[in-house]
N, CA, C and O atoms as a printed pandas DataFrame, in Angstrom:
     atom_number atom_name residue_name chain_id  residue_number  x_coord  y_coord  z_coord
0              1         N          UNK        A               1 -153.213  -23.684  130.487
1              2        CA          UNK        A               1 -153.416  -23.033  129.205
2              3         C          UNK        A               1 -154.806  -22.387  129.152
3              4         O          UNK        A               1 -154.962  -21.266  128.668
4              5         N          UNK        A               2 -155.805  -23.107  129.652
5              6        CA          UNK        A               2 -157.160  -22.565  129.631
6              7         C          UNK        A               2 -157.272  -21.381  130.585
7              8         O          UNK        A               2 -157.950  -20.400  130.281
8              9         N          UNK        A               3 -156.620  -21.468  131.716
9             10        CA          UNK        A               3 -156.657  -20.357  132.659
10            11         C          UNK        A               3 -156.052  -19.093  132.028
11            12         O          UNK        A               3 -156.559  -17.991  132.239
12            13         N          UNK        A               4 -154.993  -19.252  131.270
13            14        CA          UNK        A               4 -154.405  -18.121  130.553
14            15         C          UNK        A               4 -155.371  -17.539  129.540
15            16         O          UNK        A               4 -155.462  -16.321  129.390
16            17         N          UNK        A               5 -156.096  -18.411  128.839
17            18        CA          UNK        A               5 -157.092  -17.942  127.870
18            19         C          UNK        A               5 -158.205  -17.179  128.586
19            20         O          UNK        A               5 -158.663  -16.142  128.106
20            21         N          UNK        A               6 -158.640  -17.703  129.744
21            22        CA          UNK        A               6 -159.689  -17.020  130.505
22            23         C          UNK        A               6 -159.213  -15.632  130.935
23            24         O          UNK        A               6 -159.965  -14.661  130.849
24            25         N          UNK        A               7 -157.981  -15.544  131.391
25            26        CA          UNK        A               7 -157.446  -14.241  131.816
26            27         C          UNK        A               7 -157.349  -13.271  130.639
27            28         O          UNK        A               7 -157.684  -12.094  130.771
28            29         N          UNK        A               8 -156.891  -13.764  129.494
29            30        CA          UNK        A               8 -156.793  -12.889  128.321
30            31         C          UNK        A               8 -158.172  -12.447  127.841
31            32         O          UNK        A               8 -158.369  -11.279  127.507
32            33         N          UNK        A               9 -159.124  -13.376  127.805
33            34        CA          UNK        A               9 -160.477  -12.999  127.390
34            35         C          UNK        A               9 -161.089  -12.002  128.363
35            36         O          UNK        A               9 -161.810  -11.095  127.947
36            37         N          UNK        A              10 -160.809  -12.159  129.651
37            38        CA          UNK        A              10 -161.326  -11.214  130.649
38            39         C          UNK        A              10 -160.720   -9.831  130.462
39            40         O          UNK        A              10 -161.420   -8.825  130.572
40            41         N          UNK        A              11 -159.423   -9.777  130.179
41            42        CA          UNK        A              11 -158.771   -8.496  129.910
42            43         C          UNK        A              11 -159.346   -7.857  128.650
43            44         O          UNK        A              11 -159.568   -6.647  128.608
44            45         N          UNK        A              12 -159.586   -8.677  127.621
45            46        CA          UNK        A              12 -160.210   -8.155  126.399
46            47         C          UNK        A              12 -161.599   -7.621  126.698
47            48         O          UNK        A              12 -162.019   -6.624  126.110
48            49         N          UNK        A              13 -162.323   -8.277  127.612
49            50        CA          UNK        A              13 -163.660   -7.801  127.985
50            51         C          UNK        A              13 -163.578   -6.443  128.678
51            52         O          UNK        A              13 -164.422   -5.579  128.443
52            53         N          UNK        A              14 -162.585   -6.251  129.519
53            54        CA          UNK        A              14 -162.411   -4.953  130.191
54            55         C          UNK        A              14 -162.116   -3.865  129.157
55            56         O          UNK        A              14 -162.677   -2.771  129.220
56            57         N          UNK        A              15 -161.235   -4.174  128.209
57            58        CA          UNK        A              15 -160.938   -3.208  127.153
58            59         C          UNK        A              15 -162.201   -2.924  126.329
59            60         O          UNK        A              15 -162.474   -1.778  125.975
60            61         N          UNK        A              16 -162.962   -3.978  126.030
61            62        CA          UNK        A              16 -164.191   -3.811  125.260
62            63         C          UNK        A              16 -165.210   -2.971  125.997
63            64         O          UNK        A              16 -165.892   -2.143  125.391
64            65         N          UNK        A              17 -165.322   -3.176  127.303
65            66        CA          UNK        A              17 -166.237   -2.355  128.101
66            67         C          UNK        A              17 -165.788   -0.895  128.088
67            68         O          UNK        A              17 -166.619    0.011  128.032
68            69         N          UNK        A              18 -164.488   -0.670  128.140
69            70        CA          UNK        A              18 -163.969    0.703  128.052
70            71         C          UNK        A              18 -164.339    1.340  126.712
71            72         O          UNK        A              18 -164.721    2.509  126.653
72            73         N          UNK        A              19 -164.221    0.564  125.651
73            74        CA          UNK        A              19 -164.603    1.071  124.333
74            75         C          UNK        A              19 -166.092    1.380  124.270
75            76         O          UNK        A              19 -166.493    2.389  123.690
76            77         N          UNK        A              20 -166.916    0.515  124.865
77            78        CA          UNK        A              20 -168.363    0.732  124.844
78            79         C          UNK        A              20 -168.741    1.983  125.633
79            80         O          UNK        A              20 -169.602    2.753  125.208
80            81         N          UNK        A              21 -168.097    2.181  126.777
81            82        CA          UNK        A              21 -168.382    3.373  127.574
82            83         C          UNK        A              21 -167.961    4.625  126.817
83            84         O          UNK        A              21 -168.685    5.620  126.800
84            85         N          UNK        A              22 -166.794    4.572  126.195
85            86        CA          UNK        A              22 -166.347    5.729  125.401
86            87         C          UNK        A              22 -167.333    6.025  124.280
87            88         O          UNK        A              22 -167.664    7.181  124.016
88            89         N          UNK        A              23 -167.799    4.961  123.623
89            90        CA          UNK        A              23 -168.731    5.159  122.519
90            91         C          UNK        A              23 -170.079    5.697  122.968
91            92         O          UNK        A              23 -170.658    6.569  122.320
92            93         N          UNK        A              24 -170.572    5.171  124.078
93            94        CA          UNK        A              24 -171.898    5.590  124.547
94            95         C          UNK        A              24 -171.868    6.983  125.176
95            96         O          UNK        A              24 -172.772    7.786  124.946
96            97         N          UNK        A              25 -170.852    7.268  125.956
97            98        CA          UNK        A              25 -170.806    8.551  126.677
98            99         C          UNK        A              25 -170.240    9.694  125.855
99           100         O          UNK        A              25 -170.805   10.787  125.819
100          101         N          UNK        A              26 -169.150    9.442  125.213
101          102        CA          UNK        A              26 -168.412   10.532  124.584
102          103         C          UNK        A              26 -168.520   10.541  123.070
103          104         O          UNK        A              26 -167.973   11.430  122.418
104          105         N          UNK        A              27 -169.209    9.576  122.506
105          106        CA          UNK        A              27 -169.394    9.491  121.056
106          107         C          UNK        A              27 -168.078    9.521  120.293
107          108         O          UNK        A              27 -167.985   10.114  119.218
108          109         N          UNK        A              28 -167.067    8.877  120.858
109          110        CA          UNK        A              28 -165.786    8.764  120.159
110          111         C          UNK        A              28 -165.214    7.381  120.424
111          112         O          UNK        A              28 -165.716    6.634  121.264
112          113         N          UNK        A              29 -164.173    7.058  119.705
113          114        CA          UNK        A              29 -163.583    5.733  119.801
114          115         C          UNK        A              29 -162.065    5.856  119.796
115          116         O          UNK        A              29 -161.516    6.870  119.366
116          117         N          UNK        A              30 -161.404    4.830  120.271
117          118        CA          UNK        A              30 -159.946    4.815  120.274
118          119         C          UNK        A              30 -159.469    3.626  119.434
119          120         O          UNK        A              30 -159.700    2.469  119.785
120          121         N          UNK        A              31 -158.809    3.930  118.332
121          122        CA          UNK        A              31 -158.320    2.861  117.461
122          123         C          UNK        A              31 -157.266    2.025  118.179
123          124         O          UNK        A              31 -157.252    0.802  118.040
124          125         N          UNK        A              32 -156.385    2.665  118.942
125          126        CA          UNK        A              32 -155.334    1.936  119.656
126          127         C          UNK        A              32 -155.933    0.978  120.687
127          128         O          UNK        A              32 -155.501   -0.170  120.788
128          129         N          UNK        A              33 -156.913    1.435  121.442
129          130        CA          UNK        A              33 -157.571    0.581  122.428
130          131         C          UNK        A              33 -158.325   -0.550  121.735
131          132         O          UNK        A              33 -158.338   -1.682  122.217
132          133         N          UNK        A              34 -158.947   -0.241  120.615
133          134        CA          UNK        A              34 -159.659   -1.266  119.844
134          135         C          UNK        A              34 -158.727   -2.339  119.306
135          136         O          UNK        A              34 -159.047   -3.527  119.347
136          137         N          UNK        A              35 -157.578   -1.920  118.806
137          138        CA          UNK        A              35 -156.615   -2.901  118.296
138          139         C          UNK        A              35 -156.007   -3.723  119.426
139          140         O          UNK        A              35 -155.734   -4.910  119.249
140          141         N          UNK        A              36 -155.793   -3.102  120.588
141          142        CA          UNK        A              36 -155.325   -3.852  121.759
142          143         C          UNK        A              36 -156.367   -4.877  122.194
143          144         O          UNK        A              36 -156.032   -6.018  122.512
144          145         N          UNK        A              37 -157.625   -4.463  122.207
145          146        CA          UNK        A              37 -158.743   -5.340  122.544
146          147         C          UNK        A              37 -158.775   -6.543  121.605
147          148         O          UNK        A              37 -158.917   -7.684  122.047
148          149         N          UNK        A              38 -158.643   -6.280  120.325
149          150        CA          UNK        A              38 -158.675   -7.355  119.330
150          151         C          UNK        A              38 -157.467   -8.284  119.462
151          152         O          UNK        A              38 -157.602   -9.504  119.376
152          153         N          UNK        A              39 -156.304   -7.705  119.668
153          154        CA          UNK        A              39 -155.086   -8.516  119.781
154          155         C          UNK        A              39 -155.140   -9.445  120.982
155          156         O          UNK        A              39 -154.754  -10.610  120.888
156          157         N          UNK        A              40 -155.613   -8.937  122.101
157          158        CA          UNK        A              40 -155.706   -9.766  123.300
158          159         C          UNK        A              40 -156.731  -10.872  123.093
159          160         O          UNK        A              40 -156.516  -12.005  123.524
160          161         N          UNK        A              41 -157.834  -10.559  122.443
161          162        CA          UNK        A              41 -158.836  -11.575  122.152
162          163         C          UNK        A              41 -158.308  -12.672  121.239
163          164         O          UNK        A              41 -158.584  -13.853  121.454
164          165         N          UNK        A              42 -157.553  -12.285  120.228
165          166        CA          UNK        A              42 -156.978  -13.273  119.314
166          167         C          UNK        A              42 -155.941  -14.136  120.037
167          168         O          UNK        A              42 -155.859  -15.339  119.788
168          169         N          UNK        A              43 -155.150  -13.535  120.926
169          170        CA          UNK        A              43 -154.199  -14.329  121.715
170          171         C          UNK        A              43 -154.929  -15.329  122.613
171          172         O          UNK        A              43 -154.495  -16.473  122.752
172          173         N          UNK        A              44 -156.029  -14.900  123.218
173          174        CA          UNK        A              44 -156.823  -15.802  124.037
174          175         C          UNK        A              44 -157.377  -16.954  123.218
175          176         O          UNK        A              44 -157.376  -18.098  123.672
176          177         N          UNK        A              45 -157.853  -16.658  122.008
177          178        CA          UNK        A              45 -158.349  -17.716  121.136
178          179         C          UNK        A              45 -157.223  -18.659  120.726
179          180         O          UNK        A              45 -157.441  -19.860  120.567
180          181         N          UNK        A              46 -156.020  -18.115  120.556
181          182        CA          UNK        A              46 -154.869  -18.975  120.239
182          183         C          UNK        A              46 -154.579  -19.952  121.362
183          184         O          UNK        A              46 -154.341  -21.133  121.109
184          185         N          UNK        A              47 -154.597  -19.476  122.601
185          186        CA          UNK        A              47 -154.382  -20.373  123.738
186          187         C          UNK        A              47 -155.484  -21.422  123.845
187          188         O          UNK        A              47 -155.213  -22.590  124.123
188          189         N          UNK        A              48 -156.718  -21.003  123.624
189          190        CA          UNK        A              48 -157.828  -21.947  123.665
190          191         C          UNK        A              48 -157.699  -22.985  122.560
191          192         O          UNK        A              48 -157.996  -24.160  122.774
192          193         N          UNK        A              49 -157.265  -22.565  121.391
193          194        CA          UNK        A              49 -157.076  -23.488  120.272
194          195         C          UNK        A              49 -155.991  -24.506  120.572
195          196         O          UNK        A              49 -156.140  -25.685  120.249
196          197         N          UNK        A              50 -154.905  -24.067  121.187
197          198        CA          UNK        A              50 -153.838  -25.006  121.569
198          199         C          UNK        A              50 -154.383  -26.051  122.535
199          200         O          UNK        A              50 -154.070  -27.235  122.415
200          201         N          UNK        A              51 -155.193  -25.617  123.489
201          202        CA          UNK        A              51 -155.790  -26.557  124.441
202          203         C          UNK        A              51 -156.711  -27.538  123.727
203          204         O          UNK        A              51 -156.713  -28.726  124.050
204          205         N          UNK        A              52 -157.486  -27.067  122.771
205          206        CA          UNK        A              52 -158.398  -27.938  122.030
206          207         C          UNK        A              52 -157.623  -28.976  121.232
207          208         O          UNK        A              52 -158.008  -30.145  121.186
208          209         N          UNK        A              53 -156.534  -28.553  120.607
209          210        CA          UNK        A              53 -155.752  -29.463  119.766
210          211         C          UNK        A              53 -154.966  -30.469  120.603
211          212         O          UNK        A              53 -154.906  -31.647  120.252
212          213         N          UNK        A              54 -154.373  -30.025  121.687
213          214        CA          UNK        A              54 -153.496  -30.887  122.490
214          215         C          UNK        A              54 -154.208  -31.661  123.593
215          216         O          UNK        A              54 -153.737  -32.720  124.008
216          217         N          UNK        A              55 -155.330  -31.148  124.068
217          218        CA          UNK        A              55 -155.999  -31.759  125.208
218          219         C          UNK        A              55 -157.086  -32.728  124.776
219          220         O          UNK        A              55 -157.301  -32.959  123.587
220          221         N          UNK        A              56 -157.766  -33.291  125.768
221          222        CA          UNK        A              56 -158.888  -34.184  125.460
222          223         C          UNK        A              56 -160.062  -33.391  124.886
223          224         O          UNK        A              56 -160.137  -32.170  125.028
224          225         N          UNK        A              57 -160.963  -34.103  124.244
225          226        CA          UNK        A              57 -162.126  -33.454  123.644
226          227         C          UNK        A              57 -162.996  -32.858  124.738
227          228         O          UNK        A              57 -163.372  -33.539  125.693
228          229         N          UNK        A              58 -163.307  -31.593  124.589
229          230        CA          UNK        A              58 -164.156  -30.897  125.553
230          231         C          UNK        A              58 -165.113  -30.034  124.738
231          232         O          UNK        A              58 -164.711  -29.018  124.173
232          233         N          UNK        A              59 -166.369  -30.438  124.680
233          234        CA          UNK        A              59 -167.324  -29.777  123.805
234          235         C          UNK        A              59 -167.557  -28.305  124.165
235          236         O          UNK        A              59 -167.805  -27.485  123.281
236          237         N          UNK        A              60 -167.480  -27.967  125.454
237          238        CA          UNK        A              60 -167.670  -26.558  125.811
238          239         C          UNK        A              60 -166.563  -25.687  125.230
239          240         O          UNK        A              60 -166.825  -24.578  124.763
240          241         N          UNK        A              61 -165.330  -26.183  125.255
241          242        CA          UNK        A              61 -164.223  -25.426  124.662
242          243         C          UNK        A              61 -164.411  -25.308  123.151
243          244         O          UNK        A              61 -164.178  -24.250  122.567
244          245         N          UNK        A              62 -164.834  -26.402  122.531
245          246        CA          UNK        A              62 -165.043  -26.379  121.079
246          247         C          UNK        A              62 -166.132  -25.377  120.706
247          248         O          UNK        A              62 -165.963  -24.583  119.781
248          249         N          UNK        A              63 -167.251  -25.418  121.430
249          250        CA          UNK        A              63 -168.342  -24.489  121.150
250          251         C          UNK        A              63 -167.920  -23.039  121.406
251          252         O          UNK        A              63 -168.277  -22.137  120.648
252          253         N          UNK        A              64 -167.162  -22.830  122.476
253          254        CA          UNK        A              64 -166.684  -21.479  122.775
254          255         C          UNK        A              64 -165.755  -20.976  121.678
255          256         O          UNK        A              64 -165.819  -19.807  121.296
256          257         N          UNK        A              65 -164.891  -21.851  121.169
257          258        CA          UNK        A              65 -163.969  -21.438  120.114
258          259         C          UNK        A              65 -164.722  -21.027  118.853
259          260         O          UNK        A              65 -164.370  -20.036  118.213
260          261         N          UNK        A              66 -165.759  -21.785  118.495
261          262        CA          UNK        A              66 -166.559  -21.422  117.318
262          263         C          UNK        A              66 -167.255  -20.085  117.554
263          264         O          UNK        A              66 -167.303  -19.236  116.664
264          265         N          UNK        A              67 -167.791  -19.905  118.754
265          266        CA          UNK        A              67 -168.459  -18.646  119.073
266          267         C          UNK        A              67 -167.470  -17.484  119.067
267          268         O          UNK        A              67 -167.800  -16.393  118.602
268          269         N          UNK        A              68 -166.254  -17.711  119.583
269          270        CA          UNK        A              68 -165.242  -16.645  119.548
270          271         C          UNK        A              68 -164.841  -16.311  118.110
271          272         O          UNK        A              68 -164.545  -15.155  117.811
272          273         N          UNK        A              69 -164.826  -17.300  117.220
273          274        CA          UNK        A              69 -164.543  -17.002  115.812
274          275         C          UNK        A              69 -165.622  -16.084  115.234
275          276         O          UNK        A              69 -165.323  -15.158  114.480
276          277         N          UNK        A              70 -166.877  -16.350  115.596
277          278        CA          UNK        A              70 -167.962  -15.471  115.150
278          279         C          UNK        A              70 -167.825  -14.080  115.760
279          280         O          UNK        A              70 -168.105  -13.077  115.104
280          281         N          UNK        A              71 -167.392  -14.027  117.013
281          282        CA          UNK        A              71 -167.177  -12.740  117.679
282          283         C          UNK        A              71 -166.079  -11.953  116.962
283          284         O          UNK        A              71 -166.213  -10.748  116.748
284          285         N          UNK        A              72 -165.002  -12.630  116.595
285          286        CA          UNK        A              72 -163.909  -11.958  115.882
286          287         C          UNK        A              72 -164.397  -11.447  114.528
287          288         O          UNK        A              72 -164.057  -10.334  114.128
288          289         N          UNK        A              73 -165.194  -12.254  113.819
289          290        CA          UNK        A              73 -165.740  -11.809  112.540
290          291         C          UNK        A              73 -166.619  -10.575  112.749
291          292         O          UNK        A              73 -166.576   -9.631  111.961
292          293         N          UNK        A              74 -167.413  -10.593  113.816
293          294        CA          UNK        A              74 -168.231   -9.424  114.134
294          295         C          UNK        A              74 -167.393   -8.213  114.477
295          296         O          UNK        A              74 -167.756   -7.088  114.135
296          297         N          UNK        A              75 -166.267   -8.432  115.154
297          298        CA          UNK        A              75 -165.357   -7.337  115.470
298          299         C          UNK        A              75 -164.756   -6.711  114.225
299          300         O          UNK        A              75 -164.559   -5.498  114.158
300          301         N          UNK        A              76 -164.468   -7.545  113.245
301          302        CA          UNK        A              76 -163.950   -7.023  111.973
302          303         C          UNK        A              76 -165.019   -6.158  111.295
303          304         O          UNK        A              76 -164.712   -5.111  110.725
304          305         N          UNK        A              77 -166.271   -6.608  111.365
305          306        CA          UNK        A              77 -167.368   -5.814  110.803
306          307         C          UNK        A              77 -167.498   -4.485  111.553
307          308         O          UNK        A              77 -167.699   -3.439  110.937
308          309         N          UNK        A              78 -167.385   -4.530  112.881
309          310        CA          UNK        A              78 -167.449   -3.288  113.665
310          311         C          UNK        A              78 -166.331   -2.329  113.279
311          312         O          UNK        A              78 -166.543   -1.120  113.184
312          313         N          UNK        A              79 -165.148   -2.874  113.060
313          314        CA          UNK        A              79 -164.030   -2.035  112.639
314          315         C          UNK        A              79 -164.310   -1.412  111.271
315          316         O          UNK        A              79 -163.967   -0.256  111.023
316          317         N          UNK        A              80 -164.933   -2.188  110.391
317          318        CA          UNK        A              80 -165.259   -1.667  109.063
318          319         C          UNK        A              80 -166.347   -0.590  109.126
319          320         O          UNK        A              80 -166.367    0.324  108.303
320          321         N          UNK        A              81 -167.258   -0.704  110.115
321          322        CA          UNK        A              81 -168.340    0.281  110.247
322          323         C          UNK        A              81 -167.887    1.573  110.922
323          324         O          UNK        A              81 -168.621    2.562  110.927
324          325         N          UNK        A              82 -166.705    1.567  111.479
325          326        CA          UNK        A              82 -166.174    2.721  112.194
326          327         C          UNK        A              82 -165.900    3.857  111.203
327          328         O          UNK        A              82 -165.274    3.650  110.163
328          329         N          UNK        A              83 -166.369    5.041  111.536
329          330        CA          UNK        A              83 -166.168    6.212  110.664
330          331         C          UNK        A              83 -165.320    7.234  111.396
331          332         O          UNK        A              83 -165.800    7.906  112.309
332          333         N          UNK        A              84 -164.082    7.352  111.005
333          334        CA          UNK        A              84 -163.201    8.330  111.630
334          335         C          UNK        A              84 -163.015    8.037  113.106
335          336         O          UNK        A              84 -162.563    6.954  113.478
336          337         N          UNK        A              85 -163.361    8.999  113.947
337          338        CA          UNK        A              85 -163.206    8.852  115.396
338          339         C          UNK        A              85 -164.531    8.479  116.063
339          340         O          UNK        A              85 -164.616    8.432  117.290
340          341         N          UNK        A              86 -165.572    8.212  115.253
341          342        CA          UNK        A              86 -166.876    7.859  115.798
342          343         C          UNK        A              86 -166.936    6.352  116.069
343          344         O          UNK        A              86 -166.317    5.567  115.349
344          345         N          UNK        A              87 -167.669    5.953  117.092
345          346        CA          UNK        A              87 -167.804    4.523  117.383
346          347         C          UNK        A              87 -168.763    3.864  116.398
347          348         O          UNK        A              87 -169.551    4.551  115.748
348          349         N          UNK        A              88 -168.704    2.538  116.281
349          350        CA          UNK        A              88 -169.670    1.827  115.440
350          351         C          UNK        A              88 -171.041    1.851  116.117
351          352         O          UNK        A              88 -171.150    2.302  117.257
352          353         N          UNK        A              89 -172.074    1.382  115.449
353          354        CA          UNK        A              89 -173.404    1.353  116.070
354          355         C          UNK        A              89 -173.377    0.563  117.382
355          356         O          UNK        A              89 -172.850   -0.549  117.429
356          357         N          UNK        A              90 -173.942    1.136  118.438
357          358        CA          UNK        A              90 -173.880    0.515  119.765
358          359         C          UNK        A              90 -174.665   -0.793  119.834
359          360         O          UNK        A              90 -174.324   -1.670  120.628
360          361         N          UNK        A              91 -175.704   -0.940  119.022
361          362        CA          UNK        A              91 -176.449   -2.200  119.020
362          363         C          UNK        A              91 -175.552   -3.327  118.531
363          364         O          UNK        A              91 -175.530   -4.409  119.118
364          365         N          UNK        A              92 -174.819   -3.075  117.467
365          366        CA          UNK        A              92 -173.909   -4.089  116.938
366          367         C          UNK        A              92 -172.790   -4.375  117.937
367          368         O          UNK        A              92 -172.392   -5.528  118.106
368          369         N          UNK        A              93 -172.288   -3.355  118.588
369          370        CA          UNK        A              93 -171.251   -3.559  119.598
370          371         C          UNK        A              93 -171.808   -4.354  120.783
371          372         O          UNK        A              93 -171.097   -5.169  121.372
372          373         N          UNK        A              94 -173.066   -4.122  121.131
373          374        CA          UNK        A              94 -173.693   -4.869  122.212
374          375         C          UNK        A              94 -173.850   -6.343  121.889
375          376         O          UNK        A              94 -173.622   -7.200  122.743
376          377         N          UNK        A              95 -174.236   -6.638  120.663
377          378        CA          UNK        A              95 -174.351   -8.039  120.232
378          379         C          UNK        A              95 -172.975   -8.695  120.247
379          380         O          UNK        A              95 -172.838   -9.837  120.687
380          381         N          UNK        A              96 -171.970   -7.992  119.778
381          382        CA          UNK        A              96 -170.590   -8.476  119.773
382          383         C          UNK        A              96 -170.146   -8.807  121.199
383          384         O          UNK        A              96 -169.578   -9.871  121.445
384          385         N          UNK        A              97 -170.402   -7.906  122.120
385          386        CA          UNK        A              97 -170.012   -8.122  123.510
386          387         C          UNK        A              97 -170.784   -9.252  124.167
387          388         O          UNK        A              97 -170.210  -10.047  124.911
388          389         N          UNK        A              98 -172.082   -9.329  123.899
389          390        CA          UNK        A              98 -172.896  -10.393  124.493
390          391         C          UNK        A              98 -172.436  -11.768  124.017
391          392         O          UNK        A              98 -172.352  -12.708  124.808
392          393         N          UNK        A              99 -172.141  -11.881  122.734
393          394        CA          UNK        A              99 -171.643  -13.161  122.207
394          395         C          UNK        A              99 -170.314  -13.528  122.862
395          396         O          UNK        A              99 -170.080  -14.689  123.198
396          397         N          UNK        A             100 -169.454  -12.539  123.039
397          398        CA          UNK        A             100 -168.148  -12.804  123.653
398          399         C          UNK        A             100 -168.312  -13.243  125.109
399          400         O          UNK        A             100 -167.610  -14.145  125.567
400          401         N          UNK        A             101 -169.230  -12.614  125.833
401          402        CA          UNK        A             101 -169.439  -12.997  127.230
402          403         C          UNK        A             101 -170.022  -14.402  127.350
403          404         O          UNK        A             101 -169.677  -15.135  128.277
404          405         N          UNK        A             102 -170.900  -14.784  126.427
405          406        CA          UNK        A             102 -171.431  -16.152  126.429
406          407         C          UNK        A             102 -170.298  -17.143  126.160
407          408         O          UNK        A             102 -170.210  -18.179  126.819
408          409         N          UNK        A             103 -169.442  -16.832  125.203
409          410        CA          UNK        A             103 -168.316  -17.715  124.900
410          411         C          UNK        A             103 -167.365  -17.807  126.091
411          412         O          UNK        A             103 -166.881  -18.891  126.415
412          413         N          UNK        A             104 -167.099  -16.684  126.739
413          414        CA          UNK        A             104 -166.246  -16.696  127.931
414          415         C          UNK        A             104 -166.876  -17.535  129.036
415          416         O          UNK        A             104 -166.178  -18.275  129.728
416          417         N          UNK        A             105 -168.181  -17.425  129.204
417          418        CA          UNK        A             105 -168.873  -18.231  130.216
418          419         C          UNK        A             105 -168.742  -19.721  129.902
419          420         O          UNK        A             105 -168.581  -20.529  130.817
420          421         N          UNK        A             106 -168.809  -20.096  128.628
421          422        CA          UNK        A             106 -168.624  -21.502  128.254
422          423         C          UNK        A             106 -167.237  -22.001  128.641
423          424         O          UNK        A             106 -167.086  -23.115  129.143
424          425         N          UNK        A             107 -166.230  -21.172  128.403
425          426        CA          UNK        A             107 -164.864  -21.563  128.753
426          427         C          UNK        A             107 -164.723  -21.698  130.270
427          428         O          UNK        A             107 -164.117  -22.655  130.753
428          429         N          UNK        A             108 -165.271  -20.756  131.014
429          430        CA          UNK        A             108 -165.167  -20.799  132.478
430          431         C          UNK        A             108 -165.887  -22.026  133.027
431          432         O          UNK        A             108 -165.346  -22.722  133.887
432          433         N          UNK        A             109 -167.096  -22.302  132.546
433          434        CA          UNK        A             109 -167.833  -23.482  133.005
434          435         C          UNK        A             109 -167.070  -24.751  132.649
435          436         O          UNK        A             109 -166.988  -25.678  133.456
436          437         N          UNK        A             110 -166.514  -24.793  131.449
437          438        CA          UNK        A             110 -165.722  -25.952  131.056
438          439         C          UNK        A             110 -164.488  -26.138  131.934
439          440         O          UNK        A             110 -164.106  -27.264  132.251
440          441         N          UNK        A             111 -163.878  -25.040  132.317
441          442        CA          UNK        A             111 -162.690  -25.114  133.176
442          443         C          UNK        A             111 -163.059  -25.576  134.578
443          444         O          UNK        A             111 -162.321  -26.347  135.192
444          445         N          UNK        A             112 -164.182  -25.116  135.084
445          446        CA          UNK        A             112 -164.584  -25.479  136.439
446          447         C          UNK        A             112 -165.132  -26.910  136.531
447          448         O          UNK        A             112 -165.118  -27.512  137.605
448          449         N          UNK        A             113 -165.606  -27.442  135.425
449          450        CA          UNK        A             113 -166.199  -28.778  135.412
450          451         C          UNK        A             113 -165.400  -29.751  134.549
451          452         O          UNK        A             113 -165.984  -30.516  133.782
452          453         N          UNK        A             114 -164.114  -29.732  134.661
453          454        CA          UNK        A             114 -163.312  -30.634  133.827
454          455         C          UNK        A             114 -163.128  -31.966  134.468
455          456         O          UNK        A             114 -162.477  -32.841  133.896
């Protein structure tokens, strides 16, 4: 279950990097790609949540889940800041991505050291 969450979060990271490159280079955004990015991230959090509820207590997974919830809240803010086809502020998108990568690293470390 955790491996599936790691794969989904990694795919969401690839989509997020694509969005960041589009925003930085071309000054435009893709709503469809953004919604796909968000959906995959939420599915990954769902798998991680199932593991937290059904499995033994693992503090790294718990901390990662809380951090991913903050990342999702930040993503909602980024979506709200989006104006038409323009990307949100890149600083905010960078913070969003950095938080997500830290949370993903927590999940990976927890998976490797179980």
